[in-house]
Every structure is written in C-alpha cells, then in structure tokens.
TORPANU-978759 format. One record per residue (C-alpha): residue number from 0; chain; z, y, x. Coordinates in nm, 3 decimals. Layout:
<pts>
<pt pos="NUM" unit="A" zz="Z" yy="Y" xx="X"/>
...
</pts>
This chain:
<pts>
<pt pos="0" unit="A" zz="-3.209" yy="-6.117" xx="22.951"/>
<pt pos="1" unit="A" zz="-3.563" yy="-6.186" xx="22.864"/>
<pt pos="2" unit="A" zz="-3.816" yy="-5.934" xx="22.977"/>
<pt pos="3" unit="A" zz="-3.909" yy="-5.666" xx="22.720"/>
<pt pos="4" unit="A" zz="-4.269" yy="-5.675" xx="22.642"/>
<pt pos="5" unit="A" zz="-4.294" yy="-5.466" xx="22.324"/>
<pt pos="6" unit="A" zz="-4.145" yy="-5.147" xx="22.225"/>
<pt pos="7" unit="A" zz="-3.976" yy="-5.064" xx="21.891"/>
<pt pos="8" unit="A" zz="-3.865" yy="-4.750" xx="21.749"/>
<pt pos="9" unit="A" zz="-3.500" yy="-4.775" xx="21.662"/>
<pt pos="10" unit="A" zz="-3.498" yy="-4.420" xx="21.508"/>
<pt pos="11" unit="A" zz="-3.672" yy="-4.621" xx="21.216"/>
<pt pos="12" unit="A" zz="-3.360" yy="-4.829" xx="21.149"/>
<pt pos="13" unit="A" zz="-3.148" yy="-4.520" xx="21.183"/>
<pt pos="14" unit="A" zz="-3.360" yy="-4.370" xx="20.909"/>
<pt pos="15" unit="A" zz="-3.313" yy="-4.658" xx="20.683"/>
<pt pos="16" unit="A" zz="-2.947" yy="-4.630" xx="20.747"/>
<pt pos="17" unit="A" zz="-2.954" yy="-4.277" xx="20.636"/>
<pt pos="18" unit="A" zz="-3.154" yy="-4.340" xx="20.325"/>
<pt pos="19" unit="A" zz="-2.962" yy="-4.678" xx="20.244"/>
<pt pos="20" unit="A" zz="-2.783" yy="-4.521" xx="19.933"/>
<pt pos="21" unit="A" zz="-3.083" yy="-4.378" xx="19.801"/>
<pt pos="22" unit="A" zz="-3.315" yy="-4.665" xx="19.825"/>
<pt pos="23" unit="A" zz="-3.031" yy="-4.935" xx="19.770"/>
<pt pos="24" unit="A" zz="-3.131" yy="-4.913" xx="19.368"/>
<pt pos="25" unit="A" zz="-3.506" yy="-4.927" xx="19.457"/>
<pt pos="26" unit="A" zz="-3.473" yy="-5.219" xx="19.685"/>
<pt pos="27" unit="A" zz="-3.291" yy="-5.444" xx="19.430"/>
<pt pos="28" unit="A" zz="-3.594" yy="-5.408" xx="19.207"/>
<pt pos="29" unit="A" zz="-3.809" yy="-5.561" xx="19.470"/>
<pt pos="30" unit="A" zz="-3.599" yy="-5.883" xx="19.533"/>
<pt pos="31" unit="A" zz="-3.345" yy="-6.040" xx="19.323"/>
<pt pos="32" unit="A" zz="-3.028" yy="-6.029" xx="19.549"/>
<pt pos="33" unit="A" zz="-2.653" yy="-6.049" xx="19.449"/>
<pt pos="34" unit="A" zz="-2.715" yy="-6.161" xx="19.095"/>
<pt pos="35" unit="A" zz="-2.444" yy="-6.277" xx="18.892"/>
<pt pos="36" unit="A" zz="-2.414" yy="-6.623" xx="18.750"/>
<pt pos="37" unit="A" zz="-2.179" yy="-6.795" xx="18.509"/>
<pt pos="38" unit="A" zz="-2.210" yy="-7.115" xx="18.696"/>
<pt pos="39" unit="A" zz="-1.893" yy="-7.243" xx="18.847"/>
<pt pos="40" unit="A" zz="-1.837" yy="-7.057" xx="19.178"/>
<pt pos="41" unit="A" zz="-1.570" yy="-6.893" xx="19.413"/>
<pt pos="42" unit="A" zz="-1.642" yy="-6.544" xx="19.293"/>
<pt pos="43" unit="A" zz="-1.341" yy="-6.293" xx="19.197"/>
<pt pos="44" unit="A" zz="-1.378" yy="-6.274" xx="18.798"/>
<pt pos="45" unit="A" zz="-1.260" yy="-6.556" xx="18.578"/>
<pt pos="46" unit="A" zz="-1.524" yy="-6.611" xx="18.294"/>
<pt pos="47" unit="A" zz="-1.368" yy="-6.908" xx="18.136"/>
<pt pos="48" unit="A" zz="-1.184" yy="-7.238" xx="18.151"/>
<pt pos="49" unit="A" zz="-1.268" yy="-7.632" xx="18.129"/>
<pt pos="50" unit="A" zz="-1.042" yy="-7.927" xx="18.145"/>
<pt pos="51" unit="A" zz="-0.956" yy="-8.063" xx="18.489"/>
<pt pos="52" unit="A" zz="-1.158" yy="-8.373" xx="18.592"/>
<pt pos="53" unit="A" zz="-1.076" yy="-8.619" xx="18.899"/>
<pt pos="54" unit="A" zz="-1.231" yy="-8.459" xx="19.218"/>
<pt pos="55" unit="A" zz="-1.186" yy="-8.109" xx="19.109"/>
<pt pos="56" unit="A" zz="-1.019" yy="-7.867" xx="19.361"/>
<pt pos="57" unit="A" zz="-0.637" yy="-7.848" xx="19.287"/>
<pt pos="58" unit="A" zz="-0.638" yy="-7.488" xx="19.397"/>
<pt pos="59" unit="A" zz="-0.846" yy="-7.377" xx="19.088"/>
<pt pos="60" unit="A" zz="-0.605" yy="-7.541" xx="18.842"/>
<pt pos="61" unit="A" zz="-0.466" yy="-7.259" xx="18.617"/>
<pt pos="62" unit="A" zz="-0.082" yy="-7.365" xx="18.612"/>
<pt pos="63" unit="A" zz="0.022" yy="-7.112" xx="18.360"/>
<pt pos="64" unit="A" zz="-0.211" yy="-7.249" xx="18.118"/>
<pt pos="65" unit="A" zz="-0.069" yy="-7.599" xx="18.195"/>
<pt pos="66" unit="A" zz="0.298" yy="-7.465" xx="18.132"/>
<pt pos="67" unit="A" zz="0.182" yy="-7.360" xx="17.801"/>
<pt pos="68" unit="A" zz="-0.019" yy="-7.651" xx="17.699"/>
<pt pos="69" unit="A" zz="0.077" yy="-7.924" xx="17.925"/>
<pt pos="70" unit="A" zz="-0.298" yy="-7.986" xx="18.013"/>
<pt pos="71" unit="A" zz="-0.473" yy="-7.921" xx="18.304"/>
<pt pos="72" unit="A" zz="-0.743" yy="-7.662" xx="18.316"/>
<pt pos="73" unit="A" zz="-0.974" yy="-7.531" xx="18.576"/>
<pt pos="74" unit="A" zz="-1.078" yy="-7.162" xx="18.604"/>
<pt pos="75" unit="A" zz="-1.441" yy="-7.097" xx="18.607"/>
<pt pos="76" unit="A" zz="-1.541" yy="-6.800" xx="18.821"/>
<pt pos="77" unit="A" zz="-1.848" yy="-6.555" xx="18.837"/>
<pt pos="78" unit="A" zz="-2.065" yy="-6.698" xx="19.118"/>
<pt pos="79" unit="A" zz="-2.246" yy="-6.437" xx="19.308"/>
<pt pos="80" unit="A" zz="-2.592" yy="-6.581" xx="19.392"/>
<pt pos="81" unit="A" zz="-2.715" yy="-6.415" xx="19.721"/>
<pt pos="82" unit="A" zz="-3.060" yy="-6.369" xx="19.832"/>
<pt pos="83" unit="A" zz="-3.225" yy="-6.552" xx="20.137"/>
<pt pos="84" unit="A" zz="-3.496" yy="-6.347" xx="20.294"/>
<pt pos="85" unit="A" zz="-3.754" yy="-6.555" xx="20.502"/>
<pt pos="86" unit="A" zz="-3.992" yy="-6.281" xx="20.700"/>
<pt pos="87" unit="A" zz="-4.299" yy="-6.465" xx="20.860"/>
<pt pos="88" unit="A" zz="-4.436" yy="-6.252" xx="21.140"/>
<pt pos="89" unit="A" zz="-4.787" yy="-6.285" xx="21.283"/>
<pt pos="90" unit="A" zz="-4.748" yy="-6.332" xx="21.664"/>
<pt pos="91" unit="A" zz="-5.100" yy="-6.457" xx="21.751"/>
<pt pos="92" unit="A" zz="-5.314" yy="-6.278" xx="22.041"/>
<pt pos="93" unit="A" zz="-5.495" yy="-6.068" xx="21.775"/>
<pt pos="94" unit="A" zz="-5.187" yy="-5.863" xx="21.707"/>
<pt pos="95" unit="A" zz="-5.170" yy="-5.746" xx="22.059"/>
<pt pos="96" unit="A" zz="-5.439" yy="-5.471" xx="21.989"/>
<pt pos="97" unit="A" zz="-5.471" yy="-5.203" xx="22.107"/>
<pt pos="98" unit="A" zz="-5.351" yy="-5.136" xx="22.470"/>
<pt pos="99" unit="A" zz="-5.307" yy="-4.758" xx="22.453"/>
<pt pos="100" unit="A" zz="-5.102" yy="-4.691" xx="22.147"/>
<pt pos="101" unit="A" zz="-4.858" yy="-4.893" xx="21.892"/>
<pt pos="102" unit="A" zz="-4.985" yy="-5.242" xx="21.877"/>
<pt pos="103" unit="A" zz="-5.012" yy="-5.403" xx="21.553"/>
<pt pos="104" unit="A" zz="-4.748" yy="-5.647" xx="21.638"/>
<pt pos="105" unit="A" zz="-4.493" yy="-5.383" xx="21.729"/>
<pt pos="106" unit="A" zz="-4.575" yy="-5.213" xx="21.378"/>
<pt pos="107" unit="A" zz="-4.561" yy="-5.548" xx="21.208"/>
<pt pos="108" unit="A" zz="-4.238" yy="-5.641" xx="21.378"/>
<pt pos="109" unit="A" zz="-4.077" yy="-5.292" xx="21.273"/>
<pt pos="110" unit="A" zz="-4.169" yy="-5.362" xx="20.917"/>
<pt pos="111" unit="A" zz="-4.001" yy="-5.696" xx="20.963"/>
<pt pos="112" unit="A" zz="-3.680" yy="-5.542" xx="21.098"/>
<pt pos="113" unit="A" zz="-3.675" yy="-5.311" xx="20.831"/>
<pt pos="114" unit="A" zz="-3.672" yy="-5.573" xx="20.561"/>
<pt pos="115" unit="A" zz="-3.416" yy="-5.781" xx="20.757"/>
<pt pos="116" unit="A" zz="-3.187" yy="-5.458" xx="20.799"/>
<pt pos="117" unit="A" zz="-3.211" yy="-5.382" xx="20.425"/>
<pt pos="118" unit="A" zz="-3.118" yy="-5.734" xx="20.341"/>
<pt pos="119" unit="A" zz="-2.844" yy="-5.743" xx="20.604"/>
<pt pos="120" unit="A" zz="-2.674" yy="-5.432" xx="20.464"/>
<pt pos="121" unit="A" zz="-2.607" yy="-5.655" xx="20.127"/>
<pt pos="122" unit="A" zz="-2.473" yy="-5.911" xx="20.351"/>
<pt pos="123" unit="A" zz="-2.750" yy="-6.164" xx="20.250"/>
<pt pos="124" unit="A" zz="-2.920" yy="-6.414" xx="20.469"/>
<pt pos="125" unit="A" zz="-3.241" yy="-6.334" xx="20.653"/>
<pt pos="126" unit="A" zz="-3.463" yy="-6.498" xx="20.935"/>
<pt pos="127" unit="A" zz="-3.771" yy="-6.374" xx="21.114"/>
<pt pos="128" unit="A" zz="-3.997" yy="-6.663" xx="21.226"/>
<pt pos="129" unit="A" zz="-4.313" yy="-6.579" xx="21.434"/>
<pt pos="130" unit="A" zz="-4.627" yy="-6.775" xx="21.394"/>
<pt pos="131" unit="A" zz="-4.985" yy="-6.832" xx="21.531"/>
<pt pos="132" unit="A" zz="-5.134" yy="-7.188" xx="21.478"/>
<pt pos="133" unit="A" zz="-4.786" yy="-7.314" xx="21.484"/>
<pt pos="134" unit="A" zz="-4.441" yy="-7.142" xx="21.359"/>
<pt pos="135" unit="A" zz="-4.146" yy="-7.065" xx="21.558"/>
<pt pos="136" unit="A" zz="-3.866" yy="-7.110" xx="21.308"/>
<pt pos="137" unit="A" zz="-3.541" yy="-6.930" xx="21.300"/>
<pt pos="138" unit="A" zz="-3.266" yy="-7.028" xx="21.043"/>
<pt pos="139" unit="A" zz="-3.156" yy="-6.767" xx="20.808"/>
<pt pos="140" unit="A" zz="-2.822" yy="-6.609" xx="20.888"/>
<pt pos="141" unit="A" zz="-2.589" yy="-6.323" xx="20.806"/>
<pt pos="142" unit="A" zz="-2.501" yy="-6.015" xx="21.003"/>
<pt pos="143" unit="A" zz="-2.596" yy="-5.735" xx="21.255"/>
<pt pos="144" unit="A" zz="-2.537" yy="-5.946" xx="21.560"/>
<pt pos="145" unit="A" zz="-2.814" yy="-6.178" xx="21.435"/>
<pt pos="146" unit="A" zz="-3.034" yy="-5.895" xx="21.352"/>
<pt pos="147" unit="A" zz="-2.991" yy="-5.760" xx="21.709"/>
<pt pos="148" unit="A" zz="-3.046" yy="-6.101" xx="21.853"/>
<pt pos="149" unit="A" zz="-3.387" yy="-6.130" xx="21.656"/>
<pt pos="150" unit="A" zz="-3.468" yy="-5.773" xx="21.789"/>
<pt pos="151" unit="A" zz="-3.436" yy="-5.878" xx="22.143"/>
<pt pos="152" unit="A" zz="-3.631" yy="-6.204" xx="22.059"/>
<pt pos="153" unit="A" zz="-3.920" yy="-6.027" xx="21.906"/>
<pt pos="154" unit="A" zz="-3.915" yy="-5.757" xx="22.185"/>
<pt pos="155" unit="A" zz="-3.961" yy="-6.011" xx="22.465"/>
<pt pos="156" unit="A" zz="-4.198" yy="-6.245" xx="22.262"/>
<pt pos="157" unit="A" zz="-4.538" yy="-6.349" xx="22.400"/>
<pt pos="158" unit="A" zz="-4.842" yy="-6.304" xx="22.187"/>
<pt pos="159" unit="A" zz="-5.089" yy="-6.577" xx="22.215"/>
<pt pos="160" unit="A" zz="-5.296" yy="-6.826" xx="22.024"/>
<pt pos="161" unit="A" zz="-5.507" yy="-6.782" xx="21.701"/>
<pt pos="162" unit="A" zz="-5.374" yy="-6.799" xx="21.346"/>
<pt pos="163" unit="A" zz="-5.342" yy="-7.083" xx="21.089"/>
<pt pos="164" unit="A" zz="-5.130" yy="-6.943" xx="20.819"/>
<pt pos="165" unit="A" zz="-5.211" yy="-7.250" xx="20.616"/>
<pt pos="166" unit="A" zz="-5.041" yy="-7.506" xx="20.853"/>
<pt pos="167" unit="A" zz="-4.732" yy="-7.270" xx="20.912"/>
<pt pos="168" unit="A" zz="-4.684" yy="-7.203" xx="20.562"/>
<pt pos="169" unit="A" zz="-4.688" yy="-7.569" xx="20.467"/>
<pt pos="170" unit="A" zz="-4.446" yy="-7.653" xx="20.746"/>
<pt pos="171" unit="A" zz="-4.230" yy="-7.363" xx="20.651"/>
<pt pos="172" unit="A" zz="-4.220" yy="-7.421" xx="20.282"/>
<pt pos="173" unit="A" zz="-4.004" yy="-7.751" xx="20.340"/>
<pt pos="174" unit="A" zz="-3.712" yy="-7.535" xx="20.464"/>
<pt pos="175" unit="A" zz="-3.694" yy="-7.298" xx="20.140"/>
<pt pos="176" unit="A" zz="-3.432" yy="-7.478" xx="19.918"/>
<pt pos="177" unit="A" zz="-3.419" yy="-7.220" xx="19.635"/>
<pt pos="178" unit="A" zz="-3.602" yy="-6.923" xx="19.509"/>
<pt pos="179" unit="A" zz="-3.608" yy="-6.660" xx="19.784"/>
<pt pos="180" unit="A" zz="-3.780" yy="-6.334" xx="19.910"/>
<pt pos="181" unit="A" zz="-4.066" yy="-6.441" xx="20.134"/>
<pt pos="182" unit="A" zz="-4.234" yy="-6.183" xx="20.335"/>
<pt pos="183" unit="A" zz="-4.560" yy="-6.245" xx="20.536"/>
<pt pos="184" unit="A" zz="-4.675" yy="-5.979" xx="20.784"/>
<pt pos="185" unit="A" zz="-4.990" yy="-6.024" xx="20.958"/>
<pt pos="186" unit="A" zz="-5.347" yy="-5.859" xx="20.985"/>
<pt pos="187" unit="A" zz="-5.454" yy="-6.141" xx="20.760"/>
<pt pos="188" unit="A" zz="-5.805" yy="-6.145" xx="20.954"/>
<pt pos="189" unit="A" zz="-5.860" yy="-6.520" xx="20.854"/>
<pt pos="190" unit="A" zz="-6.028" yy="-6.757" xx="20.636"/>
<pt pos="191" unit="A" zz="-5.946" yy="-6.664" xx="20.271"/>
<pt pos="192" unit="A" zz="-5.911" yy="-7.012" xx="20.161"/>
<pt pos="193" unit="A" zz="-5.617" yy="-7.026" xx="20.411"/>
<pt pos="194" unit="A" zz="-5.452" yy="-6.727" xx="20.286"/>
<pt pos="195" unit="A" zz="-5.520" yy="-6.832" xx="19.907"/>
<pt pos="196" unit="A" zz="-5.358" yy="-7.189" xx="19.986"/>
<pt pos="197" unit="A" zz="-5.045" yy="-7.027" xx="20.137"/>
<pt pos="198" unit="A" zz="-5.010" yy="-6.758" xx="19.873"/>
<pt pos="199" unit="A" zz="-5.034" yy="-7.020" xx="19.585"/>
<pt pos="200" unit="A" zz="-4.784" yy="-7.270" xx="19.793"/>
<pt pos="201" unit="A" zz="-4.494" yy="-6.998" xx="19.824"/>
<pt pos="202" unit="A" zz="-4.571" yy="-6.824" xx="19.476"/>
<pt pos="203" unit="A" zz="-4.259" yy="-6.976" xx="19.330"/>
<pt pos="204" unit="A" zz="-4.055" yy="-6.696" xx="19.539"/>
<pt pos="205" unit="A" zz="-4.065" yy="-6.338" xx="19.538"/>
<pt pos="206" unit="A" zz="-4.349" yy="-6.304" xx="19.772"/>
<pt pos="207" unit="A" zz="-4.497" yy="-6.004" xx="19.959"/>
<pt pos="208" unit="A" zz="-4.789" yy="-5.985" xx="20.196"/>
<pt pos="209" unit="A" zz="-4.799" yy="-5.675" xx="20.425"/>
<pt pos="210" unit="A" zz="-5.114" yy="-5.647" xx="20.619"/>
<pt pos="211" unit="A" zz="-5.128" yy="-5.430" xx="20.935"/>
<pt pos="212" unit="A" zz="-5.440" yy="-5.309" xx="21.084"/>
<pt pos="213" unit="A" zz="-5.541" yy="-5.047" xx="21.363"/>
<pt pos="214" unit="A" zz="-5.723" yy="-4.729" xx="21.269"/>
<pt pos="215" unit="A" zz="-6.003" yy="-4.852" xx="21.496"/>
<pt pos="216" unit="A" zz="-6.069" yy="-5.189" xx="21.306"/>
<pt pos="217" unit="A" zz="-6.017" yy="-5.016" xx="20.973"/>
<pt pos="218" unit="A" zz="-6.283" yy="-4.730" xx="21.041"/>
<pt pos="219" unit="A" zz="-6.507" yy="-4.881" xx="21.356"/>
<pt pos="220" unit="A" zz="-6.561" yy="-4.511" xx="21.472"/>
<pt pos="221" unit="A" zz="-6.821" yy="-4.591" xx="21.731"/>
<pt pos="222" unit="A" zz="-7.214" yy="-4.612" xx="21.756"/>
<pt pos="223" unit="A" zz="-7.453" yy="-4.757" xx="22.002"/>
<pt pos="224" unit="A" zz="-7.430" yy="-5.025" xx="22.257"/>
<pt pos="225" unit="A" zz="-7.107" yy="-5.197" xx="22.234"/>
<pt pos="226" unit="A" zz="-6.933" yy="-5.507" xx="22.337"/>
<pt pos="227" unit="A" zz="-6.659" yy="-5.663" xx="22.137"/>
<pt pos="228" unit="A" zz="-6.398" yy="-5.927" xx="22.266"/>
<pt pos="229" unit="A" zz="-6.219" yy="-6.177" xx="22.063"/>
<pt pos="230" unit="A" zz="-5.883" yy="-6.160" xx="22.151"/>
<pt pos="231" unit="A" zz="-5.785" yy="-6.490" xx="21.999"/>
<pt pos="232" unit="A" zz="-6.089" yy="-6.702" xx="22.144"/>
<pt pos="233" unit="A" zz="-6.173" yy="-6.490" xx="22.437"/>
<pt pos="234" unit="A" zz="-6.542" yy="-6.490" xx="22.310"/>
<pt pos="235" unit="A" zz="-6.767" yy="-6.180" xx="22.375"/>
<pt pos="236" unit="A" zz="-7.033" yy="-6.013" xx="22.176"/>
<pt pos="237" unit="A" zz="-7.284" yy="-5.739" xx="22.275"/>
<pt pos="238" unit="A" zz="-7.465" yy="-5.558" xx="22.008"/>
<pt pos="239" unit="A" zz="-7.593" yy="-5.214" xx="21.907"/>
<pt pos="240" unit="A" zz="-7.375" yy="-5.053" xx="21.623"/>
<pt pos="241" unit="A" zz="-7.603" yy="-4.890" xx="21.399"/>
<pt pos="242" unit="A" zz="-7.491" yy="-4.695" xx="21.101"/>
<pt pos="243" unit="A" zz="-7.602" yy="-4.981" xx="20.870"/>
<pt pos="244" unit="A" zz="-7.405" yy="-5.226" xx="21.096"/>
<pt pos="245" unit="A" zz="-7.094" yy="-5.017" xx="21.042"/>
<pt pos="246" unit="A" zz="-7.139" yy="-4.964" xx="20.675"/>
<pt pos="247" unit="A" zz="-7.177" yy="-5.351" xx="20.627"/>
<pt pos="248" unit="A" zz="-6.866" yy="-5.409" xx="20.849"/>
<pt pos="249" unit="A" zz="-6.683" yy="-5.170" xx="20.634"/>
<pt pos="250" unit="A" zz="-6.785" yy="-5.339" xx="20.303"/>
<pt pos="251" unit="A" zz="-6.718" yy="-5.675" xx="20.425"/>
<pt pos="252" unit="A" zz="-6.350" yy="-5.551" xx="20.536"/>
<pt pos="253" unit="A" zz="-6.304" yy="-5.391" xx="20.191"/>
<pt pos="254" unit="A" zz="-6.411" yy="-5.709" xx="20.005"/>
<pt pos="255" unit="A" zz="-6.174" yy="-5.913" xx="20.231"/>
<pt pos="256" unit="A" zz="-5.883" yy="-5.667" xx="20.160"/>
<pt pos="257" unit="A" zz="-5.970" yy="-5.652" xx="19.785"/>
<pt pos="258" unit="A" zz="-5.987" yy="-6.044" xx="19.768"/>
<pt pos="259" unit="A" zz="-5.638" yy="-6.081" xx="19.915"/>
<pt pos="260" unit="A" zz="-5.488" yy="-5.839" xx="19.671"/>
<pt pos="261" unit="A" zz="-5.677" yy="-6.042" xx="19.394"/>
<pt pos="262" unit="A" zz="-5.518" yy="-6.374" xx="19.525"/>
<pt pos="263" unit="A" zz="-5.194" yy="-6.204" xx="19.537"/>
<pt pos="264" unit="A" zz="-5.207" yy="-6.071" xx="19.170"/>
<pt pos="265" unit="A" zz="-5.331" yy="-6.385" xx="19.030"/>
<pt pos="266" unit="A" zz="-5.009" yy="-6.572" xx="19.175"/>
<pt pos="267" unit="A" zz="-4.770" yy="-6.300" xx="19.093"/>
<pt pos="268" unit="A" zz="-4.732" yy="-6.180" xx="19.461"/>
<pt pos="269" unit="A" zz="-4.738" yy="-5.828" xx="19.599"/>
<pt pos="270" unit="A" zz="-5.003" yy="-5.705" xx="19.874"/>
<pt pos="271" unit="A" zz="-4.989" yy="-5.401" xx="20.078"/>
<pt pos="272" unit="A" zz="-5.207" yy="-5.279" xx="20.341"/>
<pt pos="273" unit="A" zz="-5.106" yy="-5.022" xx="20.617"/>
<pt pos="274" unit="A" zz="-5.277" yy="-4.897" xx="20.948"/>
<pt pos="275" unit="A" zz="-5.037" yy="-4.824" xx="21.237"/>
<pt pos="276" unit="A" zz="-5.131" yy="-4.455" xx="21.233"/>
<pt pos="277" unit="A" zz="-4.892" yy="-4.395" xx="20.939"/>
<pt pos="278" unit="A" zz="-4.504" yy="-4.355" xx="21.025"/>
<pt pos="279" unit="A" zz="-4.339" yy="-4.703" xx="20.973"/>
<pt pos="280" unit="A" zz="-4.069" yy="-4.547" xx="20.761"/>
<pt pos="281" unit="A" zz="-4.308" yy="-4.399" xx="20.517"/>
<pt pos="282" unit="A" zz="-4.506" yy="-4.742" xx="20.471"/>
<pt pos="283" unit="A" zz="-4.152" yy="-4.922" xx="20.414"/>
<pt pos="284" unit="A" zz="-4.065" yy="-4.668" xx="20.136"/>
<pt pos="285" unit="A" zz="-4.430" yy="-4.721" xx="19.985"/>
<pt pos="286" unit="A" zz="-4.319" yy="-5.086" xx="19.929"/>
<pt pos="287" unit="A" zz="-4.010" yy="-5.016" xx="19.775"/>
<pt pos="288" unit="A" zz="-4.149" yy="-4.737" xx="19.554"/>
<pt pos="289" unit="A" zz="-4.413" yy="-4.958" xx="19.423"/>
<pt pos="290" unit="A" zz="-4.197" yy="-5.256" xx="19.381"/>
<pt pos="291" unit="A" zz="-3.969" yy="-5.004" xx="19.151"/>
</pts>
C-alpha cells in the first residue's frame, strides 16, 4: 500500500450521505445526469415501434405484434442518458501550502471527492485526474470501490512541479466523448490567458471552476521585512511589506479573481472561490445552492 502523505476528513463524505436526499434535487440542477431520451436504448419503458431491419437485435422483436400483423417490429425503449463527471485536480507544488494546517491540496481533494461521491450515488461515471504541467489521466468508471481506490491514490500523491492548465486541458479535451460535467479545482494562480484558453476549450460541457486559497495568501496578514519562497520554482524574494505593498497585492488578487469570474461568465461556466478555513461541507453546499 502506498504511503499516506495527505489527510482527508472522511466525515465530510458521511455528511454528504446524511444529506443525500435533501441535496439530490439541487445537485441535479448543477449537472444534467440521468436525462431520459427517446432514442433507441436498452431502458425499461417502451416508447414506440419501428419495422425490423437486417442487423437489429432479434431480442427486441415484438413477437406479439408479429402474431397480429405477420410483420416484424422492433420495440423502441426510453434510453437513460447517464452523466460522466471529469474532475481535474491541481497537484502542483503550490497546492502543498501551508505546513501547519489543512493544505490547499487536501481541501481541494475533498471537494473533488465530494463531487465524485455525489455522482457515484446516482450510479454515474466519474474520474479524478491530477495535473501540474502534465496530467495524470484516470478513466471514468462507476462505483464506490473505484471512489475508494481514487481516495487512496490522492492521499499518497506527491505534489510537485508547476501548473500549465492550458496544456493539460488541451490533452484532456480529446478524451471527452460527449457533453459532460467538467470540474477543475485549483488555486488558479497562473496566467489568465491559460485559464481563458482552457475555459473556452471546455465550454461545450457543464463546466465548473473551483478556486482554493489559503487565508494567508488571501489576506496577507503580515508587515515588515519578509522573505517569500516560490514553492513551484524554488525562487526566493526578500522585501519590506508595507501597508501600500499589501494593499496593492490585495487589489491585484481581487482583480485576478474577478477576471477569472468574468471569463467563466462569458463562456457559460460557473466559478467559485473558497479559502481553506471554511468547512468543506459548507463550501460544497454553496456550489449546490448557487447552481439551483
């Protein structure tokens, strides 16, 4: 068994289970799962008939109709179109912050597991794939066993590298065969052009972006001589943190977040931003409530 490097609060999933019936209706408004279609399918309800053509499955012939008409007819069923959820989780080194409390990656992974768990309760397919400058793709599957397998993988995953969302979504897009739920969870602290390109590329799906930040980087609650360390590149910067520096930083961060929100709205996607100090369950319910 792989070494556990990250801690996940399993109670979060128990909470989702406890509230499953209450949130099921609201979840269905966030993504389009289990939608009926009148195309030929292998559902339960018969919605019509058509004449038999060579190559049709003999099991679908209505023999009672044949006994009355002496013609072969095929039963057409209501097909249940199921959802596929593609969850992309940032596993770059910047998500390995901070050391002393819940890391951004741990919080983001719990959000990813929450989406996967909710989807699995409807017996739909899901996958959680981790990315940095490359993407480690997991194929969509069904079932709680698969969810537990992904949980173990995420708990032992080594966080490393920088983030290149543009390259990763370009590669992943080719695997999406039909309109799906796509959820990207990251701190999104990268070039806006990469984010815009990725959102536009995946906008044909039900697309959700979830930003996870640490309260420290959201508020920058320090002053005076300081040393900053870039976790992705290893670069260090010494500076004096004045009130004006902090105000400029907060303004730039707010502008960056607002720009991501604008990109998402322009492309019909949804954007949410949370800090790790908020309970994961509360943040998850906000996504559902706002999607209703």
